[in-house]
N, C-alpha and C positions, 0 to 999 in steps of 0.2 A: 517211448519208442514202440513202435509195431512190429515185434520180432516176425512175424509172418511175412509182411511186407517187405522186409530187410532180406530173409530167406529168399525169396520169391525174386528180388533183384538182383541176389548173390547168383542163383541160378541162371536167370536170364544172361549176368555177365559172362558168367561161364561158358553159355552156350553161344554165345556172339562169337567167342573166340575159337569155338570149335572144340573145347575139350573136355574129356569125360570128367567124372569126380575124381578118379585116381590119379589121372595127370594134374590135375590141379593138386590134388594131397602132396604128389610128388614137389612139384613148385615150392609150396609152403613148409616142407617136412611135415606135414602130419597126416594123418590116417584117413583113408576115403569116408571112413564111417566119420570122421569129426566134419569133415564136407560135407556130407547130407545131412548132420545136425544143424549145420550152419544152414544148410538150403531150405529145411524145413522150419525153420525158426524155433528149433527146440534148445540152440544154446549160440553163443556169439563167439567170434573169435577175440583172443587176447589182443590188448591194445598193441602191442608191436606187432603181431601180425595183420590187423587191421591196416597198419600204416602200411605194410609192405603190399597187401592185397590194393589199396588206395593207388601206390605206385605202381601196381602190375596193370592194374586197368585204366590208369591215367586219369583218376578220378580225386575228388577230394573226399576228405574224410567226412566231412558233413552229409556228403552226397551219399555216402554209405550208411550213414545214418540214419538218414532219413528214407532209404528205400528208393528213392529216385534220382535222374539226372536233372541236377537244378539248370543246366545250360541250355537244354532241350526247352525245357520248360520255358524258362526266360525267354529264350529265341521265338518260341509260340507265342508268348504273351506279348512281347514287342512286336512281332510281324502282323499281330491282330490289330494292335494301337495304331501302326504306321500304316496299318490297311483302312484303318476308321477316319486318320487322319487325311488321308488321300483323298478317301471318298465326301469328306466335309468339305477338303479344299475343292475339290472338283464341282461340288456344288456351288461353294463361294464363287468360284469362276464363272459357272453357268449363269448365275443372278447377275453377275457385275454385267457379263456380256449382254445377258437380255436388257438389262436396264439400258446400257451404252446404245446397243443397237436402237431402242424404243428413242431416245434422246437424240441420235443422229436423224434418224426419220423426221421426227418434229422439228427439228432445226433445218433439214433440208426441205421440208413442206412450207415452215415460216419465211424462209428465203426464196423459195420461187414465188409464194404468194406477193413478197415485198417486189420482187421484179417485175410479175405480170403487173401489178399495180402503178409502179415506174413505168413499164413500158406504154400503158395506156393513157398514161398522164393521169391517173386517176387520183394521184399524189398531191396534186396541187389543190384539191378540194380539203376542207376542215376534215370531212368523216374519211375521208381516203386516208389524208396525212396521219390521222388517229390510227387506223389499222395498219397501215402502211408499217410506222415506227414501232406499234405495238409487236407485228410479226417478225421486224428485224432485231428488237429487244430481244423478243423469244428465242430467234436463232440464235443471237449470241450467249445467251444465257444457258442454250444446249450445249454449244460448243465449251463454253466455261464447266460446265458439268462432267463434258465427255472427258474433259483435261482432268480434271479433280479425280475422276473414277480410273482412269487410267495412270495415275501417278502414285507415287508412295505416301502422299498423304491421305489417301482415302483409308487407309489403316489406323491413321492417328484420329481421324474422325469417327470411325467406326467405333475404335477404343473409347472415345469421349462419348459417344452415342450411349454404348453400353453401362458406361461408369454411371451417367443421368438415369438411365433406366433401372438401373440396380438400386440407386438412391433413392428414386421415386418408390419403391416398393416398400 
C-alpha cells in the first residue's frame, strides 16, 4: 500500500466535497490532527472508520486502499477500447466499400461491353462470342462478390481466412 497516494486521495475527496479537515474530523468523531495524518500518509484510519469513509464518499473500500477511483479509470480504459474498436470497424467498412465500389465498376463496364458487342452483332463471330461471354461472366462474378460483401456471410468468410492465415504461420 502506498500511504502517500492514499493520503493524497483522502485529501482530494475531502476537497471535492468542499470540507475542511475540521469538518471532516467532526463527521467521523476524530481530531483534525488525525485527518491531517491520514492526508499526509503518516497514519491510516481504523477499519471501522475506513468503512464509514467509504460510505461517506460513496466508494468501494478497495478504491480507498488503492488511492484511486476504479470506476473512472475503468471508464477511461473502456472508452479507449471502444474508440479503438470504432476506428477499426470504420476502417473495415471503408475497405469493404472500396472493394464493393471497384467490383461494381468492373461489373458495369463488363455489362456495357457485352451490350455493345451484342448491339453491333459482333457476338455472332467466334472471337466476339468469347469476349462477350467472358465480360458477361465477369459481370455476374462481380455481382455475386458484391452480394457476398454486403451479406452477413462475409464475416464468416473473413474468420475462415484468418484461421487459414494463422494456421499457415
